[in-house]
Phi, psi and omega in degrees: 000323180300318180295323178296315179298317180297317180296318179296314181293323177297318179295317179295320178296323176299320177295320179298315180295316182290328178286339182285342177095168185295325183299316180289319183297329180295330181269005185250158174259160179290146182311312185293333180280328187267335188256110183293146180258353180241160180074016182290130177266313180196153171218146182200165174244137181222162177243112179284118183242178179303328178297334183276348186274352177232151180278184184295340179264005178086009180276131179298130178271139184240006180237132183298329178295317179296324179292318177295324177294317178296323177303316180289326174299312180300322180293310187276321185267316182269350178076022179288127178259128173268151179178197180219160178267135179277169180303330181276003177091353180280153181267132178241109181288150174286158176294133179282178175222155184252348188297315186272031183283343180252156178302317182299318180288323177295328178295336177298334180296315182289342179259357186283162176262123186256148172211167175209177186309310177254096188306325182286357180262003184300317181299320180295316179294320178300319179295320177298320179296312181299321180280350181069031185236048177287140178265056181147205181252166181249124173266131180234129172236118176261134181211163178268123176264201175289135184093194187266337189287158176274136175251142181234124178257125180236147179211142175278127182229160175089000000 
């Protein structure tokens, strides 16, 4: 199932890059070069919604890392399912993940090192997350890089 999810996300990321035009594509690296295939801890697709923009006490979050951490809290603790609606109107949830089920592991998100296909676009994507205005879903791959810390690769898909 992991390979199927990776193939789907790779195809969607390719569409995002090609739709962005040549100027953006020139500053980007190819998916296969930037996305490690080993040391993967977890990967998932999520939909950042209004519920993810505030913490459990109702305080507005202003950092994209905190919002991604809240998204995983909402998934694991509150049981919020992310997904999409099909053409026939039925809801199809995304495949869940089990790694960020504990508080300690969710805290790794706020301490992680982030990258994406176009590294110079991270600030723009982070701003979209904070504003809750993503034009699609977010693909997240957490992996172990050199050293002890968790690295998180994020890409806008769909």
